[in-house]
C-alpha positions in Angstrom: -20.7 -6.5 -7.4 -17.8 -4.5 -6.9 -17.1 -5.9 -3.2 -17.1 -9.6 -4.6 -14.7 -9.1 -7.6 -11.5 -9.3 -5.8 -12.5 -12.8 -4.2 -14.3 -14.1 -7.2 -11.2 -15.3 -9.0 -10.2 -17.7 -6.0 -13.9 -18.7 -5.0 -14.1 -22.6 -6.1 -17.2 -22.8 -7.7 -16.5 -20.1 -10.3 -12.8 -21.4 -11.1 -14.1 -25.0 -11.6 -16.9 -23.9 -14.1 -20.0 -24.3 -11.9 -23.2 -22.5 -13.1 -23.7 -19.8 -11.0 -26.0 -16.9 -10.4 -25.4 -13.2 -9.0 -28.0 -11.7 -7.1 -27.8 -7.9 -6.5 -29.7 -5.5 -4.5 -31.2 -3.0 -7.2 -33.8 -1.1 -5.0 -34.2 -0.1 -1.3 -36.9 1.2 0.7 -36.9 2.5 4.4 -34.1 1.0 6.7 -32.0 -1.5 4.9 -28.9 -3.6 6.2 -26.7 -3.3 3.1 -26.9 -0.6 0.0 -27.6 -0.8 -3.5 -25.3 -2.7 -5.5 -24.3 -5.1 -2.9 -24.2 -8.6 -4.2 -24.2 -12.3 -3.3 -22.8 -15.2 -5.8 -24.7 -18.6 -5.6 -23.5 -21.8 -7.1 -25.2 -24.5 -8.5 -24.7 -26.8 -5.4 -25.9 -23.9 -3.1 -22.3 -22.5 -2.2 -22.6 -18.8 -1.4 -20.2 -15.7 -1.8 -21.0 -12.5 -0.1 -24.1 -11.4 1.9 -27.3 -9.3 1.1 -28.9 -8.7 4.5 -26.7 -10.2 7.4 -29.1 -13.5 7.2 -32.6 -12.5 7.3 -33.2 -13.0 3.4 -30.2 -15.0 2.2 -32.0 -18.7 2.4 -34.9 -17.3 0.3 -32.3 -15.5 -2.0 -30.5 -18.7 -2.4 -33.5 -20.7 -3.2 -34.7 -18.0 -5.9 -31.1 -18.3 -7.3 -31.3 -22.2 -7.6 -34.6 -21.9 -9.4 -33.4 -19.4 -11.8 -30.4 -21.3 -12.7 -32.9 -24.3 -13.2 -34.9 -22.5 -15.5 -32.3 -20.0 -16.8 -34.2 -16.8 -16.8 -33.4 -13.5 -14.9 -35.8 -12.4 -12.1 -36.5 -9.6 -9.5 -37.6 -10.7 -6.3 -38.9 -8.4 -3.3 -38.4 -8.7 0.4 -40.1 -6.8 3.3 -41.3 -7.0 6.6 -44.6 -8.9 7.0 -46.6 -8.5 10.3 -49.2 -11.2 8.9 -46.6 -13.9 8.2 -44.1 -14.4 10.9 -42.2 -17.2 9.1 -41.9 -15.3 5.8 -38.6 -14.0 4.4 -38.4 -10.6 5.2 -36.6 -7.6 6.9 -37.2 -7.4 10.6 -35.9 -3.7 10.4 -39.0 -3.0 8.5 -37.2 -2.0 5.0 -37.7 -3.2 1.6 -35.2 -4.9 -0.8 -35.3 -5.5 -4.8 -33.0 -8.3 -5.4 -32.3 -9.0 -9.4 -31.1 -12.5 -9.9 -28.9 -13.5 -13.1 -27.8 -16.9 -13.9 -24.5 -17.2 -15.3 -23.0 -20.0 -17.0 -19.3 -21.1 -17.1 -18.6 -19.2 -20.4 -20.7 -16.0 -19.5 -19.3 -12.7 -20.5 -20.2 -11.4 -17.2 -18.5 -14.2 -15.4 -15.3 -13.4 -17.3 -15.6 -9.7 -16.8 -16.2 -10.2 -12.8 -12.9 -12.4 -12.7 -10.7 -11.0 -14.8 -11.1 -7.1 -13.7 -10.1 -7.5 -10.1 -11.0 -4.1 -8.9 -12.5 -1.9 -11.6 -14.0 1.7 -10.2 -17.4 0.7 -11.8 -19.5 -1.3 -13.4 -22.4 -1.2 -16.1 -24.6 -4.2 -16.1 -27.5 -4.9 -18.6 -30.3 -6.4 -16.5 -33.1 -7.2 -19.1 -32.6 -10.2 -21.6 -30.1 -8.2 -23.9 -27.7 -9.0 -21.1 -24.0 -7.9 -20.9 -21.6 -5.9 -18.7 -18.6 -3.6 -19.1 -16.0 -2.3 -16.9 -15.2 1.1 -16.1 -11.8 1.9 -14.9 -12.2 5.7 -14.8 -15.5 6.7 -14.0 -14.9 10.6 -13.4 -13.6 10.8 -17.1 -16.0 8.5 -18.5 -17.9 9.8 -21.6 -20.6 7.8 -22.7 -21.1 8.9 -26.1 -17.6 8.3 -27.0 -17.8 4.6 -25.5 -17.6 1.8 -28.1 -18.2 -0.4 -25.3 -21.5 1.2 -24.2 -22.7 1.7 -28.0 -22.1 -2.2 -28.1 -24.0 -2.8 -24.5 -27.4 -0.7 -25.2 -27.0 -0.3 -29.0 -25.4 2.5 -31.0 -28.6 4.5 -32.0 -27.8 8.3 -31.3 -31.1 8.5 -29.2 -30.3 5.7 -27.2 -26.7 6.7 -26.3 -27.8 10.3 -25.4 -30.0 9.0 -23.0 -27.7 6.7 -21.5 -25.2 9.5 -21.1 -27.7 11.7 -19.3 -28.6 8.9 -16.7 -25.3 6.8 -16.4 -22.6 9.6 -16.3 -24.0 11.2 -13.2 -23.9 8.0 -11.4 -20.5 6.9 -12.5 -18.9 10.5 -11.6 -20.8 10.6 -8.4 -19.6 7.3 -7.3 -23.3 5.9 -6.9 -25.6 3.0 -7.6 -28.5 3.0 -9.5 -31.0 1.6 -12.0 -31.2 3.3 -15.8 -34.2 2.5 -18.1 -33.8 3.3 -21.4 -36.6 3.3 -24.2 -35.3 1.6 -27.1 -35.4 3.6 -30.4 -38.6 2.9 -32.5 -38.1 -0.1 -34.7 -35.8 -2.0 -32.2 -36.4 -5.6 -31.4 -33.8 -5.7 -28.5 -34.1 -5.9 -25.1 -37.0 -8.0 -23.9 -37.8 -8.5 -20.3 -38.5 -11.9 -18.7 -39.4 -10.8 -15.3 -42.5 -9.4 -13.9 -40.8 -6.7 -11.9 -38.6 -5.1 -14.4 -41.2 -5.6 -17.3 -43.0 -2.3 -18.5 -46.7 -2.6 -18.5 -48.2 -5.3 -21.0 -47.8 -3.9 -24.7 -48.2 -5.5 -28.2 -45.9 -8.4 -28.9 -44.0 -5.9 -31.3 -43.4 -3.4 -28.8 -39.9 -3.4 -27.3 -39.1 -3.5 -23.5 -37.0 -0.8 -22.2 -33.4 -1.4 -21.9 -32.3 -1.7 -18.1 -29.0 -0.9 -16.8 -27.7 -1.3 -13.5 -24.6 1.3 -12.4 -22.5 0.6 -9.5 -19.7 3.2 -9.1 -16.8 3.8 -6.4 -14.7 6.4 -6.6 -11.5 6.9 -4.7 -11.7 8.6 -1.2 -12.1 12.3 -1.6 -9.1 14.4 -0.8 -8.6 16.8 2.1 -5.6 19.3 1.7 -4.5 21.0 5.0 -2.3 23.7 4.6 -0.5 24.6 7.8 1.7 22.2 9.6 0.9 23.3 13.4 -1.2 22.0 16.4 -4.4 22.6 14.3 -3.2 20.7 11.2 -2.1 18.1 13.4 -5.4 17.6 15.1 -7.5 17.8 11.8 -5.5 15.5 9.9 -6.8 12.4 11.9 -10.2 13.9 12.0 -10.2 14.0 8.1 -9.3 10.4 8.0 -11.8 9.6 10.4 -14.5 10.9 7.7 -13.0 9.0 4.9 -11.0 11.7 3.4 -7.5 11.0 1.8 -5.2 13.5 3.6 -2.3 15.7 2.4 -0.7 18.1 4.7 1.4 20.8 3.1 3.3 23.5 4.4 6.5 25.6 2.9 8.8 25.1 5.7 10.8 22.2 6.1 11.4 22.3 9.6 7.6 22.2 10.3 6.2 19.8 7.8 8.6 17.1 8.6 7.6 16.7 12.1 6.7 13.0 13.1 3.2 14.1 14.2 2.3 14.4 10.8 3.6 11.1 9.3 0.3 9.7 9.7 -0.8 11.7 6.4 -1.1 9.8 3.3 1.2 12.7 1.9 3.3 15.3 3.4 4.4 18.1 1.1 6.9 20.7 1.4 6.2 23.6 -1.2 4.4 27.0 -1.3 0.7 26.0 -0.9 -0.8 27.7 -3.9 2.0 26.4 -6.1 1.1 22.8 -5.1 -2.6 23.1 -5.2 -2.1 24.4 -8.7 0.0 21.8 -10.1 -2.2 19.0 -8.6 -5.1 20.9 -10.4 -3.2 20.8 -13.8 -2.4 17.1 -13.2 -6.1 16.3 -12.9 -5.7 15.3 -9.0 -8.5 17.8 -7.9 -12.3 17.2 -8.2 -15.5 18.7 -7.0 -15.2 16.5 -3.8 -12.1 18.0 -2.9 -11.6 19.8 1.0 -9.3 22.7 1.1 -8.6 23.9 5.2 -5.9 26.7 5.1 -4.8 26.9 8.8 -1.4 28.7 7.9 -3.0 32.0 9.2 -0.3 33.9 7.1 -1.2 36.2 4.6 1.9 35.5 2.3 0.8 32.0 2.2 -3.0 32.4 2.4 -3.9 35.0 -0.3 -2.0 33.3 -3.2 -3.6 30.0 -2.0 -7.2 31.4 -1.5 -6.8 33.3 -5.1 -6.1 29.6 -6.4 -8.5 27.8 -4.4 -11.4 30.1 -5.1 -10.8 29.5 -9.2 -11.5 25.8 -8.6 -14.7 23.8 -8.3 -14.0 22.5 -5.0 -16.5 21.1 -1.9 -15.2 23.2 0.6 -12.5 26.0 1.2 -12.0 27.2 4.7 -9.4 29.7 6.1 -8.5 30.1 9.8 -8.2 33.7 11.2 -10.0 36.2 13.3 -12.5 38.4 12.1 -10.1 41.4 11.6 -8.1 38.7 9.7 -10.8 37.8 7.6 -11.9 41.2 6.5 -8.4 42.2 5.7 -8.1 38.7 3.4 -11.3 39.5 1.6 -9.9 43.2 0.9 -6.5 41.6 -0.3 -8.7 39.3 -2.5 -10.8 41.9 -4.0 -7.8 44.0 -4.8 -6.2 40.8 -6.5 -9.3 40.4 -8.8 -11.2 37.7 -7.1 -14.8 38.2 -8.1 -17.3 39.0 -5.1 -19.7 35.9 -5.7 -16.5 33.7 -5.3 -16.2 34.7 -1.6 -19.5 33.7 -1.1 -17.9 30.3 -1.0 -15.2 31.1 1.5 -16.1 29.7 4.8 -13.8 32.3 7.1 -13.4 32.2 9.8 -13.4 28.4 9.6 -15.7 26.0 11.3 -19.2 26.0 12.8 -19.7 28.0 16.0 -19.3 25.4 18.6 -17.4 27.2 21.1 -14.1 25.5 20.0 -10.9 26.5 21.6 -8.4 23.8 21.7 -7.1 22.2 18.3 -8.9 19.1 19.0 -12.1 21.3 19.2 -11.4 23.1 16.5 -10.9 20.3 14.3 -14.4 19.0 15.6 -15.9 22.6 14.5 -14.1 22.2 10.9 -15.2 18.6 10.4 -18.7 19.4 11.3 -18.9 22.4 8.9 -17.5 20.1 6.1 -20.0 17.4 7.0 -22.8 20.4 7.2 -21.8 21.8 3.9 -21.9 18.3 2.4 -25.4 17.7 3.6 -26.6 20.9 2.6 -25.3 20.6 -0.9 -28.0 22.0 -3.2 -30.1 23.5 -0.4 -30.6 27.0 0.3 -29.2 28.8 3.1 -25.9 28.9 5.5 -24.7 25.4 6.6 -25.9 24.4 10.0 -26.0 21.3 12.4 -28.8 21.4 15.0 -28.9 25.2 14.9 -25.3 26.0 15.2 -24.5 28.6 12.2 -21.2 28.5 10.6 -18.7 31.4 12.0 -18.9 33.2 8.7 -22.6 33.8 9.1 -22.6 34.5 12.7 -21.4 37.8 14.6 -19.3 38.6 17.5 -16.1 37.0 19.0 -15.1 33.8 18.0 -14.0 33.0 21.5 -16.4 34.1 23.8 -15.4 35.2 27.1 -15.6 32.5 29.8 -18.9 32.5 31.5 -18.0 33.4 35.7 -19.4 30.9 37.8 -21.1 32.5 40.7 -21.7 30.3 44.0 -25.0 29.9 44.7 -24.8 31.2 47.9 -24.0 34.7 46.5 -27.2 34.7 44.5 -30.7 36.3 45.5 -32.6 32.9 45.0 -32.3 29.6 47.3 -31.2 26.9 45.0 -32.8 24.5 47.5 -36.3 25.8 46.8 
């Protein structure tokens, strides 16, 4: 739904007060064209805003939405590939979608939140019959136990709020979408489910159904901080942006940092690297997704910066230099009081061992290691891509001597046999 909200205020059916329904992907399986959280609005006259699959299930979703508006009840529809019925609505890619459809009248609070909150960072919607929605502007700092809006959405029973906090906060803070089911406290009669797929197994009539929330969160781009205004920094800058990072380049030397080749960075800063990193952390502008790449190759900059970086919870800290530089760096950090376990998080020499030499190749090596580290989160062992180990986990020269090409006529074997 987050994708549609900027357009909803100018969408004629919503502005004119027509009855509408919102269809949202709340479950996926296999290969699917769009992720969880993707939504499509359908008006009572069949007008459509958005798309769920690029065309293969839209017609069936529109029909289901019109039916939901006629009977006034939410529903959950499933779509998948059917080899038996070639004309059935489904996904030719073989995946599966679960689509929740919720009718919304002109005065529905959900529609007001969608229309008025032009660009919230996250939404929490209640999909069962209890209904309701809330916008979250700062998902990273959201605290469920302290939120009056969430207590109003799910009920203020401490057990329910505690369960919501345990499931909602990780989704919000991770920038992800997902379903959350909460068992209402004993004696609660709120939260009846009217659709078969969302309902729990049949129970006694007095037994309440689970409270079902759908969380959508979208965090701002993660930051990449490049320290070092040199050829390698200039090559890494666009590579980081290609991966979706918000890239800042920092160098203490104005004559280097102000070169036009660094102007494409989201931010160019002239300051001592460790001082800048510490000020950004103190301002709350650094988080666990932040990537730090130290390319200065100068101990007077590197050592204070690494001391600061290794105290922070960062996604990646890498430092350029030879193996001798790395050993000297480690000795200096240990002497300065950096814990040995913190040094395990340091990627030095920086990058995957791809045989990179030129600045552009080194940028690929660094971004490959960042991707590998990101993908290997929570897994044991060094990050690697297709068997290429990190330079920090390999031995031997960083740049091996080039292989001398020997003409085939000087070898003992005949190449033509």
